[in-house]
C-alpha positions as a Python dict, from the first residue, in 0.01 Angstrom:
ca = {
    (1, 'M'): (0, 0, 0),
    (2, 'N'): (27, -75, 368),
    (3, 'W'): (393, -152, 430),
    (4, 'K'): (299, -295, 771),
    (5, 'D'): (168, -603, 589),
    (6, 'Y'): (524, -675, 468),
    (7, 'I'): (776, -510, 704),
    (8, 'V'): (822, -634, 1060),
    (9, 'V'): (1052, -571, 1354),
    (10, 'D'): (1145, -866, 1573),
    (11, 'N'): (1421, -823, 1831),
    (12, 'N'): (1521, -1185, 1770),
    (13, 'I'): (1587, -1126, 1399),
    (14, 'L'): (1883, -911, 1290),
    (15, 'L'): (1888, -733, 1628),
    (16, 'G'): (1549, -576, 1563),
    (17, 'K'): (1622, -419, 1225),
    (18, 'P'): (1314, -382, 1004),
    (19, 'T'): (1294, -691, 783),
    (20, 'I'): (1064, -827, 519),
    (21, 'K'): (812, -1057, 684),
    (22, 'N'): (907, -1427, 688),
    (23, 'T'): (1264, -1352, 575),
    (24, 'R'): (1592, -1243, 725),
    (25, 'L'): (1628, -974, 458),
    (26, 'S'): (1642, -627, 607),
    (27, 'V'): (1502, -312, 454),
    (28, 'E'): (1856, -176, 473),
    (29, 'F'): (1992, -472, 275),
    (30, 'I'): (1733, -437, -3),
    (31, 'L'): (1794, -63, -31),
    (32, 'G'): (2166, -137, -44),
    (33, 'L'): (2115, -368, -341),
    (34, 'F'): (1936, -89, -528),
    (35, 'A'): (2209, 158, -429),
    (36, 'A'): (2468, -85, -568),
    (37, 'G'): (2291, -82, -905),
    (38, 'W'): (2077, -395, -882),
    (39, 'D'): (1738, -369, -1050),
    (40, 'R'): (1409, -517, -931),
    (41, 'K'): (1428, -811, -1173),
    (42, 'T'): (1776, -911, -1052),
    (43, 'I'): (1674, -887, -687),
    (44, 'L'): (1364, -1101, -745),
    (45, 'E'): (1569, -1360, -936),
    (46, 'N'): (1829, -1382, -660),
    (47, 'Y'): (1583, -1372, -369),
    (48, 'P'): (1280, -1576, -485),
    (49, 'T'): (1108, -1543, -146),
    (50, 'L'): (1053, -1175, -224),
    (51, 'S'): (762, -1033, -420),
    (52, 'N'): (708, -709, -607),
    (53, 'E'): (474, -607, -326),
    (54, 'A'): (744, -664, -63),
    (55, 'I'): (986, -445, -258),
    (56, 'N'): (719, -176, -290),
    (57, 'A'): (672, -200, 88),
    (58, 'V'): (1045, -135, 138),
    (59, 'F'): (1007, 193, -49),
    (60, 'S'): (683, 286, 130),
    (61, 'F'): (844, 218, 468),
    (62, 'S'): (1153, 420, 372),
    (63, 'L'): (940, 711, 254),
    (64, 'E'): (748, 718, 580),
    (65, 'C'): (1073, 712, 778),
    (66, 'M'): (1212, 1001, 574),
    (67, 'Q'): (897, 1203, 635),
    (68, 'D'): (948, 1168, 1011),
    (69, 'E'): (1235, 1398, 1104),
    (70, 'A'): (1301, 1197, 1419),
    (71, 'F'): (1456, 919, 1211),
    (72, 'F'): (1741, 1117, 1061),
    (73, 'S'): (1952, 1425, 1092),
    (74, 'I'): (2190, 1580, 844),
    (75, 'S'): (2492, 1767, 965),
    (76, 'K'): (2521, 2119, 825),
    (77, 'S'): (2887, 2050, 751),
    (78, 'A'): (2785, 1756, 529),
    (79, 'A'): (2560, 1971, 311),
}
């Protein structure tokens, strides 16, 4: 899966946060729904402009960000 087919950054949409193409739904927002206990079926029912592929792209994008240490740092006191 090439997440770049589904995730875009546009400075005019949500201040440049990564969003799902042709929506105003950010990667952060979708991940937050999962973190709050929503499942894929519920997300797709509530946001019909999304597809399974777009949700997969959110996870692929997130994985790539986590693999790049420049995107995050964890305080030793938080561990």
